[in-house]
C-alpha angles and dihedrals in degrees: 000000000000097000090170096042126121127208119240086206119006114243125228086261142341125191137168111235103187103298094343123092110209116201125184115203126216116249108258096025112144145134125225140126124219107289114130095337099055095221136107120220120182103165103104119142101237121164103204141178131178113295122199134205115271090031136117133205127200128195125187126193141160111263102221099133118155110171134067111280097004101157145175140166141092126343127196116188132190096160142325089284100040121053145115128222121186131177141079126322128181105234125174091347096307130097108242125195111213153116140248114210117193127193098158091315127044128237127189133209124182143171125193118252105174090154089066094065112120094015135103110263125199122202120193128194116190119191118203127157109320095339141082116203115203122201131172140184144172118237112287095020132096121254116271125206112254104170147340110212137179120251120168109257091224097048120121103234136187120200141183143106128326144181137184136188107196096170110031151029123240099042108151127183121204107210109200100179145020127177142162128204146134121322119264113280093231143353093245128043 
């Protein structure tokens, strides 16, 4: 799982336990730029490797989040001011599938998925041309479309898994899968 990856910010700990990568996030870790809150956070724990055009990345993890803003999923990074994170975040007591797209300023889109709690969730980001298509699912369900976002076709991008724990210590994510492959053939089935 990401043998050639590098952390954007090292976590408290990361260890391979059989086929499961366990990552403990630092309290206060987060990633956001300006919009609505006025602050900049750039302390996410993202384990990234180079990511080409016409490529997709999938990350799977156990959704057992318990504190406000616990989050995990896929991270695509061009720079500190241009990146995309997509996954599940606990917000106001409910797991929310969504994405933050940042081109200088961040935006955030979410949809509640309380039925995913306690299950393995897979988040997929597929890069093709000038777009990244984000899909997600819980085990046993088909992928659902989460977001289509712009990303410059010529940008040098790194991608991989991420987690953050903005409000607490001791948040650990159990990543159960990681894979790379060709981009999705089309936006619609």
